[in-house]
MARKEKE-746774 format. One record per residue (C-alpha): residue number from 1; x, y, z. Coordinates in Angstrom, 2 decimals. Layout:
BEGIN
+-----+---------+---------+---------+
!   k !    east !   north !      up !
+-----+---------+---------+---------+
! NUM !       X !       Y !       Z !
...
+-----+---------+---------+---------+
END
This chain:
BEGIN
+-----+---------+---------+---------+
!   k !    east !   north !      up !
+-----+---------+---------+---------+
!   1 ! -131.82 !  -56.99 !  -62.77 !
!   2 ! -132.91 !  -56.32 !  -66.37 !
!   3 ! -131.46 !  -58.53 !  -69.11 !
!   4 ! -128.44 !  -57.24 !  -70.96 !
!   5 ! -130.26 !  -57.02 !  -74.29 !
!   6 ! -133.89 !  -56.17 !  -74.78 !
!   7 ! -135.21 !  -56.09 !  -78.34 !
!   8 ! -136.41 !  -52.54 !  -79.02 !
!   9 ! -139.42 !  -51.55 !  -81.02 !
!  10 ! -138.38 !  -52.37 !  -84.57 !
!  11 ! -138.25 !  -49.58 !  -87.12 !
!  12 ! -137.35 !  -49.93 !  -90.76 !
!  13 ! -135.91 !  -47.50 !  -93.25 !
!  14 ! -138.49 !  -45.23 !  -94.78 !
!  15 ! -138.76 !  -44.44 !  -98.48 !
!  16 ! -139.40 !  -40.69 !  -98.35 !
!  17 ! -137.43 !  -37.92 !  -96.63 !
!  18 ! -140.33 !  -37.53 !  -94.18 !
!  19 ! -140.26 !  -41.23 !  -93.38 !
!  20 ! -136.49 !  -41.20 !  -92.99 !
!  21 ! -136.60 !  -38.13 !  -90.77 !
!  22 ! -139.13 !  -39.81 !  -88.50 !
!  23 ! -137.03 !  -42.99 !  -88.49 !
!  24 ! -133.98 !  -41.03 !  -87.32 !
!  25 ! -135.96 !  -39.45 !  -84.47 !
!  26 ! -137.58 !  -42.76 !  -83.51 !
!  27 ! -134.27 !  -44.64 !  -83.42 !
!  28 ! -132.52 !  -41.97 !  -81.34 !
!  29 ! -135.39 !  -41.84 !  -78.86 !
!  30 ! -135.58 !  -45.63 !  -78.75 !
!  31 ! -131.88 !  -45.86 !  -77.93 !
!  32 ! -131.41 !  -42.91 !  -75.60 !
!  33 ! -134.74 !  -41.98 !  -73.99 !
!  34 ! -133.78 !  -43.09 !  -70.46 !
!  35 ! -130.43 !  -41.31 !  -70.59 !
!  36 ! -132.03 !  -38.21 !  -72.12 !
!  37 ! -134.54 !  -38.11 !  -69.29 !
!  38 ! -131.75 !  -38.43 !  -66.72 !
!  39 ! -129.51 !  -35.75 !  -68.24 !
!  40 ! -131.13 !  -33.68 !  -70.97 !
!  41 ! -128.30 !  -31.13 !  -70.96 !
!  42 ! -125.71 !  -33.81 !  -71.75 !
!  43 ! -127.74 !  -34.97 !  -74.71 !
!  44 ! -128.35 !  -31.46 !  -75.94 !
!  45 ! -124.56 !  -31.08 !  -75.99 !
!  46 ! -124.19 !  -34.47 !  -77.71 !
!  47 ! -126.71 !  -33.51 !  -80.39 !
!  48 ! -125.06 !  -30.14 !  -80.99 !
!  49 ! -121.75 !  -31.94 !  -81.55 !
!  50 ! -123.47 !  -34.40 !  -83.89 !
!  51 ! -124.91 !  -31.45 !  -85.81 !
!  52 ! -121.42 !  -30.18 !  -86.68 !
!  53 ! -120.99 !  -32.30 !  -89.83 !
!  54 ! -121.99 !  -35.71 !  -91.28 !
!  55 ! -118.98 !  -37.49 !  -89.76 !
!  56 ! -119.81 !  -36.22 !  -86.26 !
!  57 ! -123.42 !  -37.29 !  -86.79 !
!  58 ! -122.26 !  -40.74 !  -87.89 !
!  59 ! -120.06 !  -41.13 !  -84.81 !
!  60 ! -122.97 !  -40.42 !  -82.49 !
!  61 ! -125.64 !  -42.48 !  -84.25 !
!  62 ! -124.44 !  -46.08 !  -84.22 !
!  63 ! -127.98 !  -47.04 !  -83.26 !
!  64 ! -129.23 !  -45.73 !  -86.64 !
!  65 ! -126.54 !  -47.70 !  -88.49 !
!  66 ! -127.73 !  -50.89 !  -86.82 !
!  67 ! -131.37 !  -50.14 !  -87.55 !
!  68 ! -130.28 !  -50.09 !  -91.19 !
!  69 ! -128.20 !  -53.26 !  -90.80 !
!  70 ! -131.30 !  -54.96 !  -89.40 !
!  71 ! -133.01 !  -54.72 !  -92.79 !
!  72 ! -129.91 !  -55.20 !  -94.96 !
!  73 ! -129.50 !  -58.50 !  -96.82 !
!  74 ! -125.97 !  -59.40 !  -95.75 !
!  75 ! -124.43 !  -61.81 !  -98.23 !
!  76 ! -121.30 !  -62.08 !  -96.04 !
!  77 ! -123.05 !  -63.57 !  -93.00 !
!  78 ! -123.28 !  -67.31 !  -92.50 !
!  79 ! -123.56 !  -69.52 !  -89.42 !
!  80 ! -120.09 !  -68.52 !  -88.25 !
!  81 ! -119.37 !  -65.05 !  -89.66 !
!  82 ! -122.64 !  -63.80 !  -88.16 !
!  83 ! -121.39 !  -64.78 !  -84.69 !
!  84 ! -118.00 !  -63.08 !  -84.40 !
!  85 ! -116.87 !  -60.82 !  -81.58 !
!  86 ! -116.99 !  -57.32 !  -83.07 !
!  87 ! -115.98 !  -53.87 !  -81.88 !
!  88 ! -119.46 !  -52.57 !  -82.77 !
!  89 ! -118.59 !  -48.95 !  -83.57 !
!  90 ! -115.59 !  -49.27 !  -85.84 !
!  91 ! -115.15 !  -45.79 !  -87.24 !
!  92 ! -111.95 !  -44.09 !  -88.33 !
!  93 ! -111.38 !  -42.27 !  -85.03 !
!  94 ! -111.63 !  -45.35 !  -82.81 !
!  95 ! -108.02 !  -46.40 !  -83.35 !
!  96 ! -105.02 !  -45.36 !  -81.30 !
!  97 ! -102.35 !  -46.42 !  -78.85 !
!  98 ! -102.43 !  -47.88 !  -75.36 !
!  99 ! -100.18 !  -49.86 !  -73.01 !
! 100 ! -101.22 !  -53.50 !  -72.96 !
! 101 ! -101.02 !  -55.93 !  -70.07 !
! 102 !  -97.47 !  -56.90 !  -71.05 !
! 103 !  -96.26 !  -53.31 !  -70.87 !
! 104 !  -96.02 !  -52.80 !  -74.64 !
! 105 !  -97.18 !  -49.59 !  -76.34 !
! 106 !  -99.37 !  -50.94 !  -79.12 !
! 107 ! -101.59 !  -49.52 !  -81.84 !
! 108 ! -105.06 !  -51.02 !  -81.98 !
! 109 ! -108.77 !  -50.37 !  -81.70 !
! 110 ! -109.21 !  -48.41 !  -78.46 !
! 111 ! -112.95 !  -48.12 !  -77.74 !
! 112 ! -115.16 !  -51.04 !  -76.73 !
! 113 ! -118.37 !  -49.46 !  -75.42 !
! 114 ! -120.39 !  -50.96 !  -78.30 !
! 115 ! -118.58 !  -54.33 !  -78.51 !
! 116 ! -120.78 !  -57.38 !  -78.94 !
! 117 ! -121.14 !  -60.60 !  -80.90 !
! 118 ! -122.50 !  -60.07 !  -84.42 !
! 119 ! -121.73 !  -60.02 !  -88.14 !
! 120 ! -118.06 !  -59.54 !  -88.99 !
! 121 ! -119.20 !  -57.46 !  -91.97 !
! 122 ! -120.89 !  -54.91 !  -89.66 !
! 123 ! -117.52 !  -53.74 !  -88.37 !
! 124 ! -116.12 !  -53.53 !  -91.89 !
! 125 ! -119.15 !  -51.70 !  -93.28 !
! 126 ! -119.17 !  -49.24 !  -90.41 !
! 127 ! -115.49 !  -48.49 !  -90.88 !
! 128 ! -115.50 !  -48.09 !  -94.66 !
! 129 ! -118.51 !  -45.77 !  -94.57 !
! 130 ! -116.83 !  -43.71 !  -91.84 !
! 131 ! -113.67 !  -43.40 !  -93.88 !
! 132 ! -115.64 !  -42.33 !  -96.95 !
! 133 ! -117.15 !  -39.54 !  -94.84 !
! 134 ! -113.77 !  -38.55 !  -93.43 !
! 135 ! -112.20 !  -38.56 !  -96.90 !
! 136 ! -115.06 !  -36.49 !  -98.31 !
! 137 ! -114.32 !  -33.94 !  -95.58 !
! 138 ! -110.76 !  -33.85 !  -96.94 !
! 139 ! -112.13 !  -33.29 ! -100.49 !
! 140 ! -110.69 !  -36.55 ! -101.84 !
! 141 ! -112.31 !  -37.79 ! -105.04 !
! 142 ! -114.47 !  -40.90 ! -105.20 !
! 143 ! -111.87 !  -42.82 ! -107.22 !
! 144 ! -109.21 !  -42.01 ! -104.63 !
! 145 ! -111.54 !  -43.06 ! -101.81 !
! 146 ! -112.23 !  -46.32 ! -103.64 !
! 147 ! -108.52 !  -47.09 ! -103.96 !
! 148 ! -107.89 !  -46.32 ! -100.29 !
! 149 ! -110.81 !  -48.45 !  -99.14 !
! 150 ! -109.57 !  -51.37 ! -101.22 !
! 151 ! -106.17 !  -50.89 !  -99.55 !
! 152 ! -107.78 !  -51.23 !  -96.10 !
! 153 ! -109.94 !  -54.23 !  -97.04 !
! 154 ! -107.10 !  -56.02 !  -98.84 !
! 155 ! -104.84 !  -55.59 !  -95.81 !
! 156 ! -107.64 !  -56.96 !  -93.64 !
! 157 ! -108.14 !  -60.07 !  -95.79 !
! 158 ! -104.39 !  -60.65 !  -96.15 !
! 159 ! -103.91 !  -60.56 !  -92.37 !
! 160 ! -106.89 !  -62.85 !  -91.77 !
! 161 ! -105.40 !  -65.34 !  -94.23 !
! 162 ! -102.02 !  -65.04 !  -92.52 !
! 163 ! -103.60 !  -66.05 !  -89.22 !
! 164 ! -104.85 !  -69.29 !  -90.82 !
! 165 ! -101.20 !  -70.23 !  -91.37 !
! 166 !  -99.99 !  -69.49 !  -87.83 !
! 167 ! -101.01 !  -69.66 !  -84.19 !
! 168 !  -99.78 !  -66.23 !  -83.11 !
! 169 ! -102.97 !  -64.18 !  -83.31 !
! 170 ! -103.05 !  -63.71 !  -79.53 !
! 171 !  -99.47 !  -62.43 !  -79.40 !
! 172 !  -99.76 !  -60.34 !  -82.58 !
! 173 !  -99.48 !  -56.60 !  -81.99 !
! 174 !  -98.71 !  -53.48 !  -83.97 !
! 175 !  -95.73 !  -51.86 !  -82.23 !
! 176 !  -93.07 !  -49.33 !  -83.21 !
! 177 !  -90.98 !  -52.20 !  -84.57 !
! 178 !  -93.44 !  -53.20 !  -87.30 !
! 179 !  -95.36 !  -50.03 !  -88.20 !
! 180 !  -94.60 !  -46.95 !  -90.27 !
! 181 !  -95.73 !  -43.42 !  -90.97 !
! 182 !  -98.37 !  -41.77 !  -88.80 !
! 183 !  -99.09 !  -44.97 !  -86.87 !
! 184 !  -95.47 !  -45.44 !  -85.84 !
! 185 !  -95.27 !  -41.75 !  -84.97 !
! 186 !  -98.28 !  -42.07 !  -82.69 !
! 187 !  -96.65 !  -45.02 !  -80.91 !
! 188 !  -93.35 !  -43.18 !  -80.46 !
! 189 !  -95.09 !  -40.07 !  -79.14 !
! 190 !  -96.97 !  -42.22 !  -76.64 !
! 191 !  -93.72 !  -43.58 !  -75.21 !
! 192 !  -92.82 !  -40.08 !  -74.01 !
! 193 !  -95.95 !  -39.73 !  -71.91 !
! 194 !  -95.85 !  -40.20 !  -68.14 !
! 195 !  -98.30 !  -41.01 !  -65.40 !
! 196 !  -97.05 !  -37.94 !  -63.53 !
! 197 !  -98.21 !  -35.62 !  -66.32 !
! 198 ! -101.70 !  -37.13 !  -66.21 !
! 199 ! -101.80 !  -36.72 !  -62.43 !
! 200 ! -100.68 !  -33.10 !  -62.74 !
! 201 ! -103.67 !  -32.37 !  -64.99 !
! 202 ! -106.24 !  -34.06 !  -62.77 !
! 203 ! -105.01 !  -33.72 !  -59.20 !
! 204 ! -103.35 !  -31.48 !  -56.64 !
! 205 ! -100.95 !  -32.23 !  -53.79 !
! 206 ! -101.62 !  -30.65 !  -50.40 !
! 207 !  -99.68 !  -31.48 !  -47.21 !
! 208 !  -97.95 !  -34.28 !  -49.12 !
! 209 ! -101.26 !  -35.90 !  -50.00 !
! 210 ! -102.67 !  -36.15 !  -53.51 !
! 211 ! -106.38 !  -35.62 !  -54.26 !
! 212 ! -108.50 !  -34.76 !  -57.27 !
! 213 ! -108.65 !  -31.09 !  -58.20 !
! 214 ! -111.98 !  -29.35 !  -57.61 !
! 215 ! -113.91 !  -27.58 !  -60.31 !
! 216 ! -114.82 !  -28.49 !  -63.84 !
! 217 ! -116.84 !  -31.70 !  -63.97 !
! 218 ! -115.62 !  -32.96 !  -60.59 !
! 219 ! -118.41 !  -33.56 !  -58.08 !
! 220 ! -117.75 !  -34.27 !  -54.40 !
! 221 ! -119.73 !  -37.19 !  -52.96 !
! 222 ! -121.65 !  -37.38 !  -49.73 !
! 223 ! -120.76 !  -40.20 !  -47.32 !
! 224 ! -123.51 !  -42.55 !  -48.52 !
! 225 ! -122.59 !  -42.27 !  -52.20 !
! 226 ! -118.90 !  -42.59 !  -51.43 !
! 227 ! -119.56 !  -45.78 !  -49.46 !
! 228 ! -121.50 !  -47.22 !  -52.43 !
! 229 ! -118.61 !  -46.49 !  -54.77 !
! 230 ! -116.04 !  -47.99 !  -52.39 !
! 231 ! -118.16 !  -51.14 !  -52.05 !
! 232 ! -118.36 !  -51.34 !  -55.84 !
! 233 ! -114.61 !  -50.96 !  -56.06 !
! 234 ! -114.13 !  -53.90 !  -53.72 !
! 235 ! -116.38 !  -56.02 !  -55.97 !
! 236 ! -114.33 !  -54.90 !  -58.99 !
! 237 ! -111.15 !  -56.29 !  -57.46 !
! 238 ! -112.53 !  -59.81 !  -57.88 !
! 239 ! -112.97 !  -59.31 !  -61.64 !
! 240 ! -109.49 !  -58.18 !  -62.70 !
! 241 ! -106.78 !  -60.38 !  -64.20 !
! 242 ! -103.39 !  -59.07 !  -62.96 !
! 243 ! -100.61 !  -60.27 !  -65.29 !
! 244 !  -97.78 !  -62.18 !  -63.68 !
! 245 !  -95.11 !  -60.11 !  -65.43 !
! 246 !  -96.19 !  -56.70 !  -64.07 !
! 247 !  -95.99 !  -55.13 !  -60.64 !
! 248 !  -99.18 !  -55.26 !  -58.64 !
! 249 ! -100.64 !  -52.08 !  -57.17 !
! 250 ! -101.70 !  -50.99 !  -53.74 !
! 251 ! -105.48 !  -50.60 !  -53.77 !
! 252 ! -105.68 !  -47.98 !  -51.03 !
! 253 ! -108.16 !  -45.30 !  -52.08 !
! 254 ! -106.97 !  -41.71 !  -51.77 !
! 255 ! -109.94 !  -39.88 !  -53.28 !
! 256 ! -113.24 !  -40.40 !  -55.13 !
! 257 ! -115.26 !  -37.96 !  -57.22 !
! 258 ! -118.30 !  -38.06 !  -59.44 !
! 259 ! -117.67 !  -36.99 !  -63.02 !
! 260 ! -119.18 !  -36.99 !  -66.49 !
! 261 ! -119.06 !  -35.08 !  -69.73 !
! 262 ! -117.87 !  -37.95 !  -71.89 !
! 263 ! -117.65 !  -37.71 !  -75.66 !
! 264 ! -120.32 !  -38.05 !  -78.30 !
! 265 ! -120.78 !  -41.77 !  -77.70 !
! 266 ! -121.06 !  -41.76 !  -73.90 !
! 267 ! -123.16 !  -38.68 !  -73.16 !
! 268 ! -125.19 !  -38.81 !  -69.97 !
! 269 ! -123.59 !  -41.94 !  -68.52 !
! 270 ! -122.94 !  -41.70 !  -64.76 !
! 271 ! -119.27 !  -42.09 !  -63.87 !
! 272 ! -116.76 !  -41.80 !  -61.05 !
! 273 ! -113.00 !  -41.35 !  -60.86 !
! 274 ! -111.01 !  -43.09 !  -58.12 !
! 275 ! -107.45 !  -42.23 !  -57.08 !
! 276 ! -105.45 !  -45.25 !  -55.89 !
! 277 ! -102.15 !  -45.40 !  -54.02 !
! 278 ! -100.61 !  -47.07 !  -57.06 !
! 279 !  -97.45 !  -49.15 !  -57.38 !
! 280 !  -95.75 !  -47.72 !  -54.31 !
! 281 !  -95.96 !  -44.78 !  -51.90 !
! 282 !  -94.29 !  -42.34 !  -54.29 !
! 283 !  -96.89 !  -39.77 !  -55.30 !
! 284 !  -95.86 !  -39.95 !  -58.96 !
! 285 !  -97.06 !  -43.57 !  -59.22 !
! 286 ! -100.69 !  -43.07 !  -58.18 !
! 287 ! -103.32 !  -44.58 !  -60.47 !
! 288 ! -106.62 !  -43.06 !  -61.66 !
! 289 ! -109.49 !  -45.43 !  -62.32 !
! 290 ! -112.65 !  -44.66 !  -64.28 !
! 291 ! -115.89 !  -46.32 !  -63.16 !
! 292 ! -118.41 !  -45.69 !  -65.94 !
! 293 ! -121.92 !  -47.04 !  -66.36 !
! 294 ! -122.11 !  -49.53 !  -69.20 !
! 295 ! -124.49 !  -48.57 !  -71.98 !
! 296 ! -126.62 !  -50.80 !  -74.19 !
! 297 ! -124.38 !  -51.89 !  -77.07 !
! 298 ! -125.83 !  -50.74 !  -80.39 !
! 299 ! -125.45 !  -54.17 !  -82.10 !
! 300 ! -127.30 !  -55.85 !  -79.22 !
! 301 ! -130.47 !  -54.09 !  -80.39 !
! 302 ! -130.62 !  -56.26 !  -83.51 !
! 303 ! -128.89 !  -59.47 !  -82.31 !
! 304 ! -131.71 !  -61.61 !  -81.02 !
! 305 ! -129.77 !  -64.70 !  -79.95 !
! 306 ! -130.71 !  -65.23 !  -76.28 !
! 307 ! -127.49 !  -67.16 !  -75.66 !
! 308 ! -125.44 !  -64.05 !  -76.39 !
! 309 ! -127.45 !  -61.83 !  -74.06 !
! 310 ! -127.43 !  -64.49 !  -71.33 !
! 311 ! -123.63 !  -64.60 !  -71.41 !
! 312 ! -123.39 !  -61.18 !  -69.72 !
! 313 ! -124.42 !  -60.15 !  -66.22 !
! 314 ! -124.88 !  -56.52 !  -67.25 !
! 315 ! -123.46 !  -54.00 !  -69.71 !
! 316 ! -120.45 !  -53.21 !  -67.54 !
! 317 ! -119.60 !  -56.92 !  -67.56 !
! 318 ! -120.28 !  -57.09 !  -71.30 !
! 319 ! -117.93 !  -54.17 !  -72.00 !
! 320 ! -115.08 !  -55.60 !  -69.91 !
! 321 ! -115.43 !  -59.14 !  -71.27 !
! 322 ! -115.61 !  -57.85 !  -74.84 !
! 323 ! -112.55 !  -55.67 !  -74.44 !
! 324 ! -110.59 !  -58.54 !  -72.92 !
! 325 ! -111.61 !  -60.80 !  -75.81 !
! 326 ! -110.79 !  -58.27 !  -78.54 !
! 327 ! -107.51 !  -57.03 !  -77.09 !
! 328 ! -106.21 !  -60.42 !  -75.86 !
! 329 ! -103.67 !  -58.71 !  -73.56 !
! 330 ! -105.77 !  -56.09 !  -71.81 !
! 331 ! -104.76 !  -53.78 !  -68.99 !
! 332 ! -104.46 !  -55.28 !  -65.51 !
! 333 ! -107.07 !  -52.78 !  -64.28 !
! 334 ! -109.88 !  -53.79 !  -66.64 !
! 335 ! -112.91 !  -55.18 !  -64.81 !
! 336 ! -116.52 !  -54.54 !  -63.89 !
! 337 ! -118.80 !  -53.92 !  -60.93 !
! 338 ! -122.30 !  -52.84 !  -59.93 !
! 339 ! -123.70 !  -49.77 !  -58.22 !
! 340 ! -127.36 !  -49.85 !  -57.26 !
! 341 ! -127.96 !  -52.92 !  -59.42 !
! 342 ! -126.56 !  -51.19 !  -62.53 !
! 343 ! -123.45 !  -52.45 !  -64.33 !
! 344 ! -120.28 !  -50.35 !  -64.57 !
! 345 ! -117.03 !  -50.95 !  -66.44 !
! 346 ! -113.80 !  -50.15 !  -64.57 !
! 347 ! -110.49 !  -49.31 !  -66.23 !
! 348 ! -107.46 !  -47.10 !  -65.81 !
! 349 ! -107.44 !  -43.57 !  -67.15 !
! 350 ! -104.08 !  -44.18 !  -68.77 !
! 351 ! -101.60 !  -41.57 !  -69.97 !
! 352 ! -100.58 !  -44.02 !  -72.68 !
! 353 ! -103.77 !  -43.71 !  -74.72 !
! 354 ! -103.27 !  -41.56 !  -77.80 !
! 355 ! -105.84 !  -41.39 !  -80.59 !
! 356 ! -104.69 !  -41.44 !  -84.19 !
! 357 ! -104.68 !  -37.84 !  -85.42 !
! 358 ! -106.19 !  -37.57 !  -88.90 !
! 359 ! -105.91 !  -33.78 !  -89.18 !
! 360 ! -102.49 !  -33.73 !  -90.83 !
! 361 ! -103.16 !  -36.77 !  -93.01 !
! 362 ! -104.30 !  -35.06 !  -96.19 !
! 363 ! -102.68 !  -36.81 !  -99.15 !
! 364 ! -103.48 !  -40.35 ! -100.38 !
! 365 !  -99.83 !  -41.43 ! -100.20 !
! 366 !  -99.83 !  -40.52 !  -96.48 !
! 367 ! -103.16 !  -42.17 !  -95.79 !
! 368 ! -102.60 !  -45.47 !  -97.63 !
! 369 !  -99.99 !  -46.95 !  -95.22 !
! 370 ! -102.20 !  -45.95 !  -92.29 !
! 371 ! -105.10 !  -47.89 !  -93.79 !
! 372 ! -102.89 !  -50.96 !  -94.26 !
! 373 ! -102.18 !  -50.93 !  -90.55 !
! 374 ! -105.81 !  -50.27 !  -89.65 !
! 375 ! -106.78 !  -53.27 !  -91.77 !
! 376 ! -104.26 !  -55.46 !  -89.96 !
! 377 ! -105.47 !  -54.19 !  -86.57 !
! 378 ! -109.08 !  -54.97 !  -87.50 !
! 379 ! -108.14 !  -58.49 !  -88.56 !
! 380 ! -106.24 !  -59.10 !  -85.34 !
! 381 ! -109.21 !  -57.91 !  -83.30 !
! 382 ! -111.67 !  -60.22 !  -85.04 !
! 383 ! -109.40 !  -63.25 !  -85.04 !
! 384 ! -108.18 !  -63.02 !  -81.46 !
! 385 ! -111.67 !  -63.18 !  -79.92 !
! 386 ! -112.45 !  -66.74 !  -80.98 !
! 387 ! -111.92 !  -70.34 !  -79.85 !
! 388 ! -108.38 !  -69.54 !  -78.65 !
! 389 ! -109.61 !  -66.98 !  -76.10 !
! 390 ! -110.84 !  -67.47 !  -72.54 !
! 391 ! -114.57 !  -67.43 !  -73.25 !
! 392 ! -117.10 !  -69.74 !  -74.92 !
! 393 ! -119.28 !  -67.48 !  -77.05 !
! 394 ! -117.21 !  -67.91 !  -80.23 !
! 395 ! -116.16 !  -71.56 !  -80.36 !
! 396 ! -114.52 !  -71.61 !  -83.80 !
! 397 ! -111.57 !  -69.99 !  -85.55 !
! 398 ! -112.72 !  -66.67 !  -86.96 !
! 399 ! -109.94 !  -66.56 !  -89.56 !
! 400 ! -111.01 !  -69.94 !  -90.96 !
! 401 ! -114.65 !  -68.81 !  -91.10 !
! 402 ! -113.88 !  -65.56 !  -92.94 !
! 403 ! -111.54 !  -67.23 !  -95.43 !
! 404 ! -114.06 !  -69.99 !  -96.10 !
! 405 ! -116.88 !  -67.53 !  -96.74 !
! 406 ! -114.95 !  -65.13 !  -98.98 !
! 407 ! -113.13 !  -67.95 ! -100.74 !
! 408 ! -112.57 !  -67.12 ! -104.40 !
! 409 ! -114.95 !  -64.15 ! -104.20 !
! 410 ! -112.40 !  -61.61 ! -102.96 !
! 411 ! -113.11 !  -59.11 ! -105.76 !
! 412 ! -116.85 !  -59.45 ! -105.18 !
! 413 ! -116.29 !  -58.81 ! -101.48 !
! 414 ! -114.15 !  -55.74 ! -102.12 !
! 415 ! -116.61 !  -54.33 ! -104.67 !
! 416 ! -119.57 !  -54.86 ! -102.33 !
! 417 ! -117.91 !  -53.18 !  -99.36 !
! 418 ! -116.65 !  -50.23 ! -101.41 !
! 419 ! -120.06 !  -49.69 ! -103.02 !
! 420 ! -121.65 !  -49.78 !  -99.59 !
! 421 ! -119.16 !  -47.21 !  -98.29 !
! 422 ! -120.02 !  -44.71 ! -101.00 !
! 423 ! -123.78 !  -45.22 ! -100.83 !
! 424 ! -124.00 !  -45.18 !  -97.04 !
! 425 ! -121.79 !  -42.10 !  -96.81 !
! 426 ! -124.21 !  -40.30 !  -99.13 !
! 427 ! -127.12 !  -41.58 !  -97.03 !
! 428 ! -125.43 !  -40.26 !  -93.90 !
! 429 ! -124.97 !  -36.83 !  -95.47 !
! 430 ! -128.71 !  -36.74 !  -96.14 !
! 431 ! -129.45 !  -38.11 !  -92.66 !
! 432 ! -127.31 !  -35.41 !  -91.09 !
! 433 ! -129.38 !  -32.69 !  -92.73 !
! 434 ! -132.64 !  -34.37 !  -91.66 !
! 435 ! -131.34 !  -34.73 !  -88.11 !
! 436 ! -130.31 !  -31.09 !  -87.87 !
! 437 ! -133.69 !  -29.98 !  -89.20 !
! 438 ! -135.52 !  -32.20 !  -86.70 !
! 439 ! -133.35 !  -31.03 !  -83.80 !
! 440 ! -133.75 !  -27.35 !  -84.67 !
! 441 ! -137.51 !  -27.80 !  -84.98 !
! 442 ! -137.75 !  -29.37 !  -81.51 !
! 443 ! -138.98 !  -32.71 !  -82.89 !
! 444 ! -136.78 !  -34.87 !  -80.63 !
! 445 ! -138.95 !  -35.51 !  -77.55 !
! 446 ! -137.38 !  -34.31 !  -74.31 !
! 447 ! -134.56 !  -32.40 !  -76.01 !
! 448 ! -135.17 !  -28.85 !  -77.15 !
! 449 ! -132.52 !  -27.33 !  -79.38 !
! 450 ! -132.85 !  -24.03 !  -77.51 !
! 451 ! -132.40 !  -25.57 !  -74.07 !
! 452 ! -133.98 !  -24.44 !  -70.84 !
! 453 ! -131.63 !  -21.52 !  -70.20 !
! 454 ! -132.55 !  -18.02 !  -71.40 !
! 455 ! -130.25 !  -16.30 !  -73.85 !
! 456 ! -128.53 !  -13.30 !  -72.20 !
! 457 ! -129.56 !   -9.91 !  -73.55 !
+-----+---------+---------+---------+
END
């Protein structure tokens, strides 16, 4: 089995547009060549989505961000703050609602495919640059963006400091009782969702038996592949942590299909959906599981601590362990398995996941309270995955480490992060243009912008 993290060929930021263009191509190929070779069509679709605008490009190019972080002199990284459990791809659209292991609808970070152990500042830099891009798309002025970013960062630091004065970081959660505005609305809307509505979208009932609907991305498996998936599912059962307060489920398998077509960040990753009997024999309580191949976490490409890589069996294990560390009260279905020696992460396709919708958030007075809550959620995530959690990678209190490093330099910290947000957003706008030009010119090996299918006449 290959190690979880293999140091890629190192590339550094070039000084000219030609150098930078080649860097972008090299980093994308370095990160995705195997997946591109396995499913070129999926990556052609991914790249077309990334070409839409600078924010879409930023979402799909975390590997480029970390190539830049590799050569950045990070003044906010010391022995401890460079070894914090991070989400790894903290952009503005990776927040939303879900039902936690205690049955609460909470608002939090909701994507952990890139989670790893690294610099706490990497998460903050990635978020503030993403928000600057999102705000530019809304035609907000630089001064307004600066004020909003300081709102987010101040809320983050305030919540981190609050955790130093209490022991409740693992029970802390943003719920309808202590949120406001668009965040509270997202939580309330999530409470109206049902498992039955999810099942109606994905399945059909014939002769009183439920199965996955055919068509779309669904792929029926032959007997050999189905047996491999069922064996993997049995291995997964030994990795879950069912909470004592919730009902257990029946693990009888009703149906299995191959699937795919994930978003910008997960293009080309093999995946399966499994339909389980659920909590009881009522058809409305069936459960859908996703079994998705774990991908190489973008931060792992520049973290060269062998102890971190050795902590994980494979990237499916890494994803599940990271999510459990960062959420603290994860779903009872979260776990991992292997298929053909490759790691997969397993989790429920839950009806209670609802991404924060930025489309109707247009005015600063609407956005500011959202950023306060995003700052608090980010602080909770960083501080919960430390010495109080059930792993050994981070053996200190993250809140104490962050407070000690920032100390009396809060204004310096805020100024540095805000300046980075503006400068990196401008860099990303330039990078987007260079990427589109390279893609259109067919300069990304293995991926032609025109595809292999003839245009109808």
